[in-house]
N, C-alpha and C positions, 0 to 999 in steps of 0.2 A: 504494500500500500504506500509506503514511504516513497519508493522510486516513482510510482505512478503519480503521486501528488507532486513530487519535485519536478517531474517532467511537465506536468500541467502548469506549474509555476513558471518554468522557462518559456512555455508556449504563451502564457498570459502576458509576460513582460515584453515579449516580442510583438504581440498584437494589440496591446493596450498601453497607454501611458499610466503606469502605476506609480503613484507618488507616495503612498503610505501603506503601512502594514494593514490598517483597517480596510483600505480599498482592496488590497490583495485578498484579505479574508473574505470580503463580500464576493469578489470574483470567483474564488475557490468554492464558496458555498453555492453560488449559481451553477457551478460546474458539477455539483454533487459531492464536494469534499467538505465535511464538517471538521473544522480545525479550530484550535485555540491560538491566541496571540503568541504563546510560548512556543508552540509548534512552528508557527510561521517564522518566528525569530531564529529558531534552530535551523530551519530549512534555508533561510537567507544566508546564515553563516556557512552551512555545509556547501551550498551552491556557490559560495564566494561572490554573491551579488554585491554590486556597488551602486551608489547613487551618482548620477551625472546631471549636470545642469542642463535644463531645457530652455530656460530663459533667466532673466535677472533674479527672480524670486522663487523659481520652481525647480524641483529635482525629480528624477524618476529612477526606478530600479532598472538595472541592466546587468547582463552577465559580464564578469570581468574579462578583460583581454590580457592573457598571460602568455602571448606567443613566444616571448624570449625566455620563459622559465621552463624548467624540465617538466615532463609530463607528470601529472599528479597521480599518485597511487590510487586516488579516488576513482579515476576512470577505469583502472584495472579492476578495482573492487566492484564497481557497478556492473561491468561486463561479467565478472565471475559469478556474482550473486543473482543475476537476472537470466542467464543463459540456461536453456533446457537442453537443446540439441542443435546440431548443425550438419549440413550435408552439402556436397558440391556437385555441380554438373558443368563440365567444360570450364568456362571462366567465371561462373557464378557460384556464390555461396549463399545458401538460405539458412538463416539462423532463427530458431524458435526461442522465444523468451517467455517469461511469466507474463500474464495478462496485464496490459497497460505499460509494459516496460520496453516495447520495441523501439520507441524513439530515444529512450535513455541509453539503450545499448548502442543504437546507431550513433548517438552523440559521442559516446565513449570511444567507439571505433574511429570516428572522424578525428577526435582529439588525439588519439594515439599516433596519428600520422603514419600509418603503416605503408611501407613501400609497396608499390604495385596496385594499391587500391585506387580505382578510378573514382568511385563514389558509392553511396549507399542510399537505399530507399527503405523507409520504415513504415510499418503499420502498427496496430495495437500490440500484437504479440509475435510479429514476424519482421525480419530484417533481411533485405537482399543486398548483398555486397557484390559489386562488379569489379573484377580483377582485370588488369591490363592484358594478361595472356594466361591461358590455362596452365602453362608450365610453372607459373608462379603461385598457383593455388595452394600447393602443398606447403610452401613456406609460410603462408598465412595461417593455414590450418595447424601447422606445428606451433606457431605463436599462440593460437587459441589454446592448444593443449597445455602449453607452458603456463598460461594465465590461469586456466582451470585447475591445474595441479597445485597451485598455491592455495586453493580453496580447502583442500583436504587437511 
């Protein structure tokens, strides 16, 4: 539920100008997530959201841009904890996730910056990863195995 809710938060701050935690709470409740202010505060911290200026007196939440920093262990953890299974066909990899976690897993994959990944498309519980050539699929699947092995 946490990853599904956090994924919804990321979606909401991309599609709405969210200025306060109260506004975020209202949007989450409209989307079917009953949450407390403490939960929202924790999610904001975990998601590393920041406030940016939108005009002289107003600020909105946005996801932090940490392109120069090393990849967060958080992305690996999201991938490990939401993945159910995966399979490949030629240069495509289909990943099954927990319900509501497809977008979170896709964001984790995108943020990992894996070589040979052209892009990904996510649904509620499925993620499609497009690899530049089928010869490179094994390398990516081996990386998945290594990440999942950390779960045990």
